[in-house]
BADRENTI-47875 format. One record per residue (C-alpha): residue in three letters; x, y, z. Coordinates in steps of 0.05 Angstrom, whole numbers, padded with zeros to 5 digits, always signed. Layout:
BEGIN
ALAXYZ/...
END
This chain:
BEGIN
MET+00488+00052+00755/ASN+00526-00006+00727/LEU+00601-00009+00751/PHE+00623-00033+00683/SER+00579+00021+00640/THR+00627+00072+00628/ALA+00676+00011+00592/PHE+00621-00016+00552/ASP+00611+00009+00484/ALA+00546-00008+00457/SER+00568+00012+00388/LYS+00612-00047+00376/VAL+00559-00102+00391/ALA+00500-00064+00352/PRO+00482-00089+00284/LEU+00521-00070+00216/ALA+00460-00031+00194/ASP+00459+00012+00262/ARG+00533+00025+00258/MET+00529+00046+00185/ARG+00479+00095+00192/PRO+00496+00163+00169/ARG+00523+00218+00207/THR+00515+00270+00156/LEU+00478+00295+00089/ASP+00535+00273+00051/GLU+00534+00206+00074/PHE+00469+00193+00071/ILE+00441+00143+00010/GLY+00382+00160-00035/GLN+00322+00205-00032/HIS+00360+00259-00081/ASP+00285+00284-00089/ILE+00284+00309-00022/LEU+00352+00314-00004/GLY+00389+00335-00066/PRO+00423+00399-00070/GLY+00381+00462-00062/LYS+00318+00409-00043/LEU+00277+00444+00010/LEU+00289+00393+00067/ARG+00364+00395+00055/ARG+00364+00467+00056/ALA+00323+00462+00128/ILE+00370+00416+00156/GLU+00435+00453+00137/ALA+00402+00519+00160/ASP+00385+00486+00230/ARG+00313+00505+00213/VAL+00276+00438+00215/THR+00204+00449+00231/SER+00152+00394+00243/ILE+00157+00340+00193/ILE+00132+00270+00177/LEU+00175+00219+00144/TYR+00136+00166+00106/GLY+00166+00110+00067/PRO+00180+00032+00072/PRO+00231-00004+00115/GLY+00299+00010+00102/THR+00296+00076+00065/GLY+00332+00118+00124/LYS+00270+00151+00160/THR+00305+00134+00230/SER+00375+00155+00192/LEU+00350+00222+00165/ALA+00324+00239+00233/GLN+00392+00220+00265/VAL+00426+00263+00218/ILE+00382+00326+00239/ALA+00398+00308+00306/ASN+00473+00310+00299/LYS+00464+00375+00257/THR+00416+00419+00301/THR+00429+00460+00362/SER+00361+00443+00385/ASN+00348+00396+00443/PHE+00338+00327+00412/VAL+00289+00282+00445/ARG+00270+00211+00420/ILE+00204+00179+00442/ASN+00173+00113+00433/ALA+00104+00110+00403/VAL+00087+00054+00438/SER+00126+00064+00511/SER+00112+00143+00523/GLY+00042+00152+00551/VAL+00015+00222+00552/LYS+00046+00231+00620/ASP+00110+00224+00594/LEU+00094+00269+00536/ARG+00073+00321+00585/GLU+00130+00315+00623/ILE+00171+00329+00554/LEU+00135+00389+00537/GLU+00137+00418+00603/LYS+00213+00411+00596/ALA+00219+00436+00526/GLU+00171+00503+00545/GLU+00224+00517+00611/ASN+00286+00507+00558/LEU+00255+00560+00510/HIS+00243+00605+00557/LEU+00298+00602+00604/TYR+00350+00587+00553/GLN+00321+00604+00490/GLN+00334+00534+00464/LYS+00287+00501+00420/THR+00273+00425+00426/LEU+00262+00372+00366/VAL+00223+00312+00384/PHE+00231+00250+00342/CYS+00180+00189+00343/ASP+00192+00124+00305/GLU+00132+00086+00285/VAL+00091+00148+00297/HIS+00029+00111+00269/ARG+00024+00077+00331/PHE+00005+00139+00378/ASN-00067+00133+00400/LYS-00110+00198+00383/GLY-00103+00226+00456/GLN-00022+00213+00450/GLN-00025+00255+00388/ASP-00071+00306+00409/VAL-00027+00320+00467/LEU+00029+00343+00420/LEU-00019+00389+00381/PRO-00016+00456+00425/ALA+00061+00449+00436/ILE+00070+00450+00359/GLU+00019+00503+00343/ARG+00054+00542+00389/GLY+00124+00533+00373/ILE+00142+00494+00437/ILE+00172+00434+00400/SER+00181+00417+00333/PHE+00159+00346+00316/ILE+00192+00296+00271/GLY+00147+00230+00261/ALA+00168+00167+00217/THR+00121+00123+00192/THR+00117+00061+00149/GLU+00044+00067+00143/ASN+00005+00116+00098/PRO-00002+00179+00139/TYR-00072+00198+00109/PHE-00099+00135+00139/GLU-00062+00133+00211/ILE-00041+00202+00232/ASN-00093+00251+00270/SER-00105+00298+00211/ALA-00096+00356+00261/LEU-00024+00333+00269/LEU-00018+00318+00195/SER-00041+00386+00175/ARG+00014+00425+00220/SER+00069+00380+00195/THR+00106+00382+00126/LEU+00099+00311+00095/PHE+00158+00280+00063/GLN+00160+00216+00025/LEU+00218+00164+00021/HIS+00219+00112-00032/PRO+00258+00042-00035/LEU+00325+00050-00057/SER+00357+00035-00127/ASP+00399-00022-00140/GLU+00454+00023-00149/GLU+00441+00059-00079/ILE+00438-00004-00048/ARG+00504-00034-00074/MET+00533+00033-00056/GLY+00514+00016+00013/LEU+00541-00052+00015/GLU+00604-00026-00010/GLN+00616+00027+00039/ALA+00599-00022+00091/ILE+00654-00071+00066/LYS+00707-00012+00066/ASP+00695+00026+00127/GLU+00744-00006+00177/THR+00714+00035+00244/ARG+00638+00019+00235/GLY+00637-00031+00180/LEU+00671-00096+00162/GLY+00732-00068+00130/SER+00779-00097+00180/TYR+00754-00169+00158/HIS+00784-00171+00089/VAL+00722-00189+00054/GLU+00719-00207-00022/ILE+00651-00209-00052/ALA+00629-00247-00117/ASN+00590-00200-00159/GLU+00535-00257-00166/ALA+00539-00247-00093/PHE+00525-00171-00095/ALA+00471-00183-00146/HIS+00430-00238-00104/TRP+00430-00186-00038/ILE+00408-00128-00081/ASP+00352-00166-00113/TYR+00332-00200-00045/ALA+00332-00127-00012/GLY+00278-00097-00049/GLY+00300-00029-00039/ASP+00312-00042+00038/LEU+00382-00027+00052/ARG+00378-00056+00123/ARG+00358-00119+00096/ALA+00420-00120+00049/LEU+00469-00104+00105/ASN+00442-00154+00150/ALA+00444-00208+00099/LEU+00519-00181+00089/GLU+00536-00183+00158/LEU+00514-00255+00169/ALA+00551-00276+00106/VAL+00615-00248+00130/LEU+00615-00266+00207/THR+00597-00342+00190/THR+00650-00350+00134/ALA+00718-00377+00153/PRO+00780-00332+00122/GLU+00825-00368+00083/ASN+00895-00342+00081/GLY+00867-00281+00115/ILE+00811-00267+00065/ARG+00740-00288+00076/ARG+00710-00300+00002/ILE+00635-00293+00000/SER+00605-00335-00061/LEU+00536-00333-00091/GLU+00525-00400-00047/ILE+00537-00362+00015/ALA+00492-00299-00002/LYS+00440-00347-00016/GLU+00448-00382+00053/SER+00446-00315+00088/VAL+00378-00302+00064/GLN+00327-00356+00074/GLN+00262-00334+00045/ARG+00244-00267+00003/HIS+00203-00223+00046/PHE+00147-00189+00019/ARG+00130-00112+00039/PHE+00060-00124+00055/ASP+00011-00110+00111/LYS-00060-00134+00109/ASN-00082-00077+00153/GLY-00039-00021+00110/ASP-00050+00019+00048/ASN+00007-00033+00018/HIS-00051-00084+00018/TYR-00097-00046-00022/ASP-00040-00027-00065/ILE-00027-00100-00086/ILE-00094-00116-00100/SER-00106-00050-00140/ALA-00053-00066-00186/MET-00079-00140-00194/ILE-00147-00115-00207/LYS-00121-00051-00257/SER-00074-00110-00298/MET-00141-00149-00304/ARG-00178-00090-00330/GLY-00123-00072-00373/SER-00117-00143-00410/ASP-00047-00156-00383/PRO-00053-00227-00358/ASP+00024-00234-00337/ALA+00022-00170-00294/ALA-00049-00197-00267/LEU-00022-00268-00246/TYR+00043-00231-00217/TRP+00009-00190-00167/PHE-00040-00246-00155/ALA+00020-00288-00137/ILE+00048-00233-00086/LEU-00018-00234-00056/LEU-00019-00313-00044/GLU+00054-00317-00023/SER+00039-00258+00024/GLY-00014-00293+00061/GLU-00073-00257+00040/ASP-00140-00283+00054/PRO-00158-00319-00009/ARG-00229-00300+00003/PHE-00214-00231-00004/ILE-00186-00239-00065/MET-00239-00288-00098/ARG-00289-00230-00076/ARG-00251-00178-00122/ILE-00244-00225-00181/ILE-00322-00244-00178/VAL-00336-00166-00174/HIS-00291-00151-00238/ALA-00312-00211-00274/SER-00378-00166-00280/GLU-00349-00100-00276/ASP-00296-00109-00330/VAL-00318-00164-00376/GLY-00398-00165-00360/LEU-00428-00178-00420/ALA-00374-00178-00469/ASP-00367-00248-00445/PRO-00414-00282-00395/LEU-00378-00343-00383/VAL-00323-00306-00343/MET-00369-00293-00289/LEU-00395-00364-00288/GLN-00317-00383-00285/ALA-00305-00335-00229/HIS-00363-00364-00186/ALA-00335-00434-00204/ALA-00266-00413-00179/ALA-00297-00388-00112/ASN-00335-00456-00102/ALA-00266-00489-00120/LEU-00235-00448-00063/GLU-00292-00470-00011/TRP-00295-00545-00029/VAL-00211-00554-00045/GLY-00179-00497-00010/LEU-00112-00474-00016/PRO-00054-00490-00052/GLU-00100-00529-00099/ALA-00150-00471-00109/ARG-00098-00424-00134/ILE-00099-00453-00201/PRO-00179-00449-00213/MET-00170-00377-00183/ALA-00116-00363-00234/GLN-00158-00389-00287/ALA-00209-00338-00267/VAL-00152-00285-00266/LEU-00133-00304-00332/ALA-00208-00304-00361/ILE-00218-00237-00333/ALA-00145-00208-00367/THR-00161-00242-00433/ALA-00229-00231-00442/PRO-00259-00170-00489/LYS-00282-00116-00442/SER-00346-00082-00425/ASN-00358-00040-00369/SER-00435-00030-00392/VAL-00462-00066-00337/VAL-00430-00017-00280/THR-00455+00042-00325/ALA-00520+00023-00334/ILE-00533+00005-00262/SER-00504+00066-00245/ASN-00547+00113-00290/ALA-00606+00071-00263/GLN-00595+00091-00191/GLU-00577+00163-00203/TYR-00634+00167-00238/VAL-00684+00138-00180/ARG-00643+00182-00130/MET-00658+00250-00163/LYS-00729+00234-00195/LYS-00791+00221-00162/ALA-00812+00147-00162/GLY-00856+00129-00215/GLN-00923+00094-00212/VAL-00918+00021-00244/PRO-00958+00022-00309/ILE-01027-00011-00298/HIS-01015-00067-00353/LEU-00954-00088-00310/ARG-00983-00095-00244/ASP-00992-00160-00206/ALA-01059-00193-00230/SER-01052-00260-00196/TYR-01101-00243-00131/PRO-01179-00239-00131/GLY-01199-00177-00146/ALA-01142-00153-00183/LYS-01172-00157-00251/LYS-01230-00106-00225/LEU-01177-00057-00207/GLY-01152-00069-00284/HIS-01081-00099-00261/GLY-01049-00133-00320/ILE-01106-00116-00374/ASP-01072-00105-00435/TYR-01012-00132-00422/LEU-00974-00167-00476/TYR-00946-00232-00469/PRO-00876-00233-00511/HIS-00880-00306-00522/ALA-00937-00304-00563/TYR-00909-00256-00614/PRO-00859-00271-00666/GLY-00788-00270-00645/ASN-00812-00271-00571/TRP-00816-00193-00576/VAL-00874-00142-00579/ARG-00869-00065-00570/GLN-00899-00047-00504/ASP-00884+00008-00448/TYR-00851-00022-00387/LEU-00823+00044-00354/PRO-00870+00091-00318/GLU-00892+00146-00359/GLU-00846+00204-00336/ALA-00780+00159-00348/ARG-00807+00128-00414/ASP-00751+00161-00460/THR-00701+00144-00413/CYS-00639+00101-00433/PHE-00600+00071-00375/TYR-00563+00011-00414/ASN-00520+00017-00477/SER-00482-00033-00506/THR-00412-00029-00519/GLY-00409-00064-00585/LYS-00348-00107-00550/GLY-00347-00183-00549/ALA-00422-00210-00539/ASP-00442-00143-00512/LYS-00475-00124-00581/ASN-00539-00121-00611/ARG-00569-00126-00542/GLY-00611-00069-00552/LYS-00687-00073-00557/PRO-00709-00117-00615/THR-00744-00082-00673/ALA-00812-00114-00689/LYS-00819-00156-00754/
END
């Protein structure tokens, strides 16, 4: 043991965001939909009846803080583990101790694991029997979609609570609490903050209170007092945050959420929204080829025959990306995005190929009509191949009535024009 450990108070050097963690439900900011008066989770915490739960939400929304509030409230033995450093052996030791406490002292155990999505399958499986038998209650916190990242067996034994980014008012409330609190916060620094500085931090935080508190702390600690007061202007607030952070994970569900928003904005003919999500993808470092692949697909899926030139623009943008690269290629890519967003919409291509594929999956494959069969090789004519085939270009309008489908599919229609843009009057011509 360090001889000076008893004299050292780690809380005094902890970051402001850590010092300002709520100690009770009344101090907790936000998440009223799950912690408001009468809500299930609040009732469970107040009654010390918390069962196994998964807390899912973006950073800075209070997952770890909520676990600490539960730890402060519960009479159970509260054990915090790390998903990365706690191996199967460590987990077994915790579970053995939990079972001993339950049998000998009738004391329950609450096990909290932050970033639970980092648990591998073996680690998660170790917990299942103990949770099922009531040896422990488990609290897992994660920023990743639990339906993608957490063992379905563990998820089925837990109640999922989703936490949302804090509102602007809630972020400001957290900042003001930190400024006023003389024990845990910055109250002893005598700080005056311009409204513009508050607004800048709130906008920068994007619903993440921890990020706002980190910026506040840096600004206050690096500003010299004048007549005993530290005045934080907008300029100082801007200096405390260098670059806006985008909550984006190429391997997580947020990656798919943003590309989904861009696609749906293009489909919904909103060019501004499409550009907004496209810009976020670019600024977040997304693979431009991934973006380009989605643009090409939706040039056909959502515009298609309504404006066939949009597909050509998409392919031209893809070619520009390969030859020019970023950042210049962002311009033709944006042109393709805008082309899709502003074009008339038709999904007749998607419907047509889907109808055709569904038909051939469900029906026996028909024989190629004999007049359509290959007649180019020696002996084909003797088999009747190509006989009676009518060459359309030999007829007025380059069209002549004849059957192209096998007999059993002859009355089937796969393609239907939507009548949008150029996707009209594309049905079978009528003979003149």
